[in-house]
N, C-alpha and C positions, 0 to 999 in steps of 0.2 A: 431551556430544552425542555422539550417535548418527551410528557413521562409514558413510560410503555406499560407503567401498570394499574389498577385501580390502584385504589386509597387504599391502605393495607387493613385497617382497622384495629380490631383491639384485641383479637384474640390473641393466639400463645403463637413466640415468635414460630414454632416449627409448621403450624398450619398455618400463619403467613403464609411464609417461603411455600410452602405447594400453592395455595389459590395463585401466587402471585406469578411462581414459573409457569402453572394454569393458563395463569390469564395474556401471560407471554408470547407465549404458544400458539393459542388462540388467535389474539390476533396478528398474528404473522400467517397463520393458517390460511387465515380466510379472504389471502388473496390467489390462493392454489386455484385457478382456475382448468376445466376442460381440455383445453390448448397446453397444458404443460409436456415440454421434453420430452420423451420416454428414455426413462431412465430407468437405475437397479438400486434397490436398499441399501441402505448406510450400516456397517457394522454396527455389533453390537459397544457399548458407551467405553468396556473394557478397555486399556489402554495396551497398544500391541508390546511384546515382549521384545527386548535387548535381544540385538541378534549378534553374529561374529562381520568387522567387515568386508563387506565385499574384497574382491580379488581385484588388481587391477588385468585388467580380460579384455581382448577387443571383443571377445562373446558374449561379454555382461551386455543384455537389456535393459531397457528402463521398466518392462513389463517383469522382467524376474529381480527387481532391486529397487521399488518404488518409493519405499517406504521409506528404503534409508537414502533412497534420495530426495524424500518431502522431508526428512530426517527425522525420522523414530530416534535414531539416536546419536541424534545431536552433529551430522556428520564425520561422526568417529570413523577417521580411516579410509576420508574420501578426502580432506582436504589433510593439505602439510604444507602450510603457510614457511616452515624456517628451507624448505628444498624447493619451494618453489611450483608445486605441486599440484595440481588438481585432477580427480578420479572423470576419465574422460566423460563416463555418461552423464554424469553431473554436470561437468561444463559445458554439456551440450545441452542439456537439459536448461539449465539458467539460462545460458544466450540464448534459446527457444525464448524463454519468459519475457526476457529483453525484447525481445521480434517486436513479442504482441501487445510489449508496455508504448515501442517505437508504433508502433501502430496507432494511437491514440493521438501524438505530436501531429501525422501528417493526415490524417483526416480533421484536423482542429482549425477552422475557417479565421484565419488571422487577417483576413480582406475588409475593412473600415467599411465599404459600398455593399458588402454581400449583407444579403438578408438571415443568414445563416449567420452574422459575425457571432465568431465565440460562442459558437454549436459548431456540432460535428458538420461534415458538408455530406456527408451521402446518409441513403437509408440504415438501416442495422445489419438487409438482405443481401447488401451490398458491399458493405464497407470494405472488411474485409480483401473483399478480390481490387477493389478500387485503391487499394492501398502497399499493390502487390505479395498479396500474400492468399492467394485462391489455395493452396493448400494447406492452411493453418488448421484447421483440420474440427475448426468450434466455430457454433451458431450462438448469433449473441441474441437473446432474448430481450437485450434491456439497456437503455440508454441510463447515466446514473448525473448528474447537478451537484453540483455544491455552489454555496452563495456564503461569502463572508460579510459576517455582521460587521464589517470595519466601515472606516469614513480615515480620510486626510485631505490637505487642503485642497489641493489640485483634482479631487474627483466630481464630479458631477454629481448633482443628488437625485437624478431620475437615473444613475446608474448606480446607488449603494443598495443594498441585498437579490441585485439582480444574481439571478444561477447561472450558472454556465456549463456545460458539458464538460466534464471531469474522468470521463471514462468509463468502461460499457461492462457487461455480464454475458455472459456467453459457457455453452455446456460443450465437453466435447462429442467432435459425431460417435457413429456406432466402428469407425475404422478408426480415428484416432483412441478409441475405448482400448480397441484390443491392442493398440499400442505399447498404448501406458502402463495397461496393466487394470486398471479403474478408469471408472467415470469423473471426468474433474470437470468442476465446478469454478469458475474462474472468474472474477475480478481484477479487471485493469485501469489504471489508473496515472493520468497522465504529472506532471510536476507544477511550478509557478510558470503562469502565463501572465498573466494581470496584474494591475498595479497593487488592489483591492487585496489579492494573493501577497505579494510579494508582504504590503503589510503585518498581514497574518504572519508570517513567519515567520516576523521579529517582536512580534507581542511574545518575549520569556513567562512572563508569568506564568506560574503554578498554580492549579485548578484541579479540585476534586469532580473527576467523572462523572459516577453519580450514574451510572448507564442502568446498574436494576435499588428504585427505589426502597424495596423491602431490603438490601441490605447493602446499604451506599458505599460502605468501606471508605470513610471521605480519608482514609490517609495514601489510596491511590491516587496520584495527581497527574495531570498530562499541561502540556503547553496550552497558553490559551487561546491561541491565534488557529493553532488546530480543532482546538474543539469548539469553536466557532462555526468555520469554514464545516464541521461536521455534523453537527448539530444545529443548523439555525437555517431555517425556510425561507424558500425563494421569494417573495413578495409577488413578485409578478407572473411566474410559472407559464411562459411563453413557451416552450419548448416540452411544456408537457412534464415539467422535471415536480409532481406535485409531492408538498412535503421535503423535509429536511435530507442531505443526503446520508443522513445515518437511517431514517424512515423508510425512505429507496432503496436503500442496499437488507434493512435485514428482512422485509414483504419478501423480495423476491429472492435474496439467495436462499432463506428458508422456504418458501415455493419447489423451488427447485431440489433442497435436502428431498424435503417431503415428497415431491413428486416420484424421485430416485427410489422411496422408501416401500413403494409400492408397484412398481414395475421390474419384470427378469431378477429377478430373487435369487442373489450369491454373487451378484455382482457390485464389486468395491465402489467407493466412491471418495472424491479428495476435496475438500475443499481451498482451493489457493490461488492467494492475492499478492499480483504485483505492484511494483508502482518504484518511480524514477522523484526523487527528489521531496520535495511535497507530498508527491502521489505516492511515499515511502509510505509517511506519517498515516497520512488516512489508511492506507491500509494497515498497519498495524494497528494503529486507534480500532476498527473494523473488525478484525480476529479476536483481542482481547473481547470484543463491544459481541461479538456471538459465542465465543465460548461463555465469558461469563451468564449467558442468558439460557444455555446449553441448545442451543437452533439448531448447532453444527450436528446434532442428533448422534454424536461420535465418532463421523468420521472427520479423521485428521482434519488440523487445520492450518495451514506455512505460508508462509511471507515470501517471499523475493524481494531486497529492498536493493534500488542500487543506487549509489550518492545518498543516503538516507542519513536527516538528520535525528540528534534524541528527539523520543516522543513522549516523556515520561520519569519520575524518579523512583529509585528506589525498589518503591511500595509496587508501582505498576509494571517492576521485572517481575520482583520475583509473583504478583499473582500471576502475568504471562506467563512462567514458570512453571506454574504450580496444575494450573489450565490446561497445559500441554500445550499451548503456543509455541510454533518453532520459524523460527525467523531466522534466517540468513539473509545476514546482510553483503553486498557486496559492494565495495567501499576502496576508490583511491589512494593511497594514504599522502596524494597530495590536491587531495580535494575540499576545502576548507569547508564546505557543508557540510560535511560528516561529522566536523569537531564540534557542530551546534547543532542546539545553544549549552551553554556549560562548560565553553572553549578555555578557561581559568578553573572551574569545580566542577570534577564530575567525577564517577566514580572511581579512577584512578588516584582520585584526592588522598593524599596522603601527611605528613609530619601533624604538626599542632590542628593541621583544620578538618583532619580525618574523621572527630566528633562529628561535623556538618554533612559527611558522606550522606547517607541516607536520605537527607533534602532536595541533597544535588539532581541533575539530569543523569540519566544512568541509559546506557546503551541496551536493548533487548537484543537476545542471542551471540546465533557466534558468523565472526566477521571473513569472508574471502577477502581478504587485500590483493589488490591493484597496483600498479604502478608506472604511474603516465605523467609528463608532463613536458610541453614543446614551449620554449620561449618564444615572445609575440603573441602568441595566442592561449592567454591564461584561463582562460573560459572553459578551453579545449577539457580543462582537468578536471568540469562536474557534467560534460555531454555525452548523453544517454549511449548517441553514436559509438564512441570513442571504447566505453564500458564493452560492449556487445561485442567490439572488435578484438577487443583483448584477449574473451572468454573463448572466440572462436580462433587465434593465435597460433593454437596447438602448440608442440614443437616440446621437448624435454622442458621448458619452462617457460609454460605458458601465463604466470604474472608479469611475465619481464615489457617493459612498454612498446611499443612501436605505434605509427603514427596510423590515425586513422583513416581511409579515406573520405570517411563521411563528412572529419573536417576540413577537409579541402573545397568541401561545399560553402563551408559556412557552419555549416554544426544545427544541431537544434538549438542551443542555447544560446547563442550568436546571431539565432534569426528572431527566437522570441529576444531578445534583449532589446534588438533593432526594434522592433514594434511596440517594445513597449515605450521607449523613446519617443517615438514617434507621436502618441501619445496627441500633448504637449506639451512647450519649453519646459515649464516648470518641470512637469515628468522624468527630466531629464536628470534634470540636477537632483531630484529626492530621489531618483534612482543613482546617481555615483554617492552622493552623501550615506545613504541603505545599505548600497554593500561596500561603503572606506568606515561604517560603523555600529554593522551588522554585529560584529561580537562582542563590542565594548558592552552594548547596550542591552544585547542578551543576558549579557556576564551580569552586566548588575541589574538587572529586573527593573530597565526605567519604562519600559512599557508590558 
């Protein structure tokens, strides 16, 4: 993993840390250009005071309660799992971010004959329009690429370490900013598609993140496969994805946050990270990294996770909480991906195994539970389209499942699984074995 700081040297711990922080911010700020998007200053680093839960009212607006929607009170009063209720403003906002993640799948090129195979089909300026979201209210500023430093028997050597388009960074337009009550810096991540990404998902060993070399925190550990996707650099840079996913994100998001602090005084800023499946794991890793380095400049950092797996251990969760990283996990109770890694040993471990609970995988954040299952179409339990449809279903009990119209067209997961299986005959056998043995492999830490 490439270090983002110079050597710490032999000075005192406090002096080293000051220099490291300054160096980190200097490196990230070097990418700021004169053409940066006009934003507004970021708030002071002090956390927002806790406020009373918003009342359920049709008159409530995002602008009037955006801090609560972003999790300043851990969504207290906005989610009632026992009654199956979600505040309508929160539900609509989470569904909106789900659509912004869906755009990644719609724009991802799965055609092997295309010159943009495994890249985005469209240029940044028109991508949201092309996927049917012309009024999304965001301007895409950068595409993000990730490369998994993993191999498997049927993988062609020429494809090893090659970066794939994983998502995008965007900033809200002036109109959307007025609607949201703040300038929103957004990062959207797709989920698992390529065989190498499936392998990375199954690499269940915990590894220290060590994102800040001057304060490495060896007790904070994350899943090694996700860490590899986040920190490995593309060896080909075919589409301009220079550096690792981590380096690309830190440069661009810190550039936008810095630019927001130089224009339009008085405008609030938020950093929102949204992802599905593996993408939600990358979103949480980046949220922790950004906050650990202080590059959010005090702006609240919120993760909207759709069907996301566990990412790290109890120390990782504790540090995310300490840093003020907020995560809302939208999870279908029948979705097996949300149970992994750590299907048997996790934050709920009790009894004679409870002394090992601190070393187990632990979910971060607050869960927003959904419920859906369709016999004969088990892939639907993890489909992002189904997640978004459930959030939008409304009614007195919006958490009750209903068939998603998108599933009738095969759904994202079905199309992706079909694509993976087409790559070569051996990949089909590998895919089936991975799906059947994934839980056991991850739990035992065999890879």
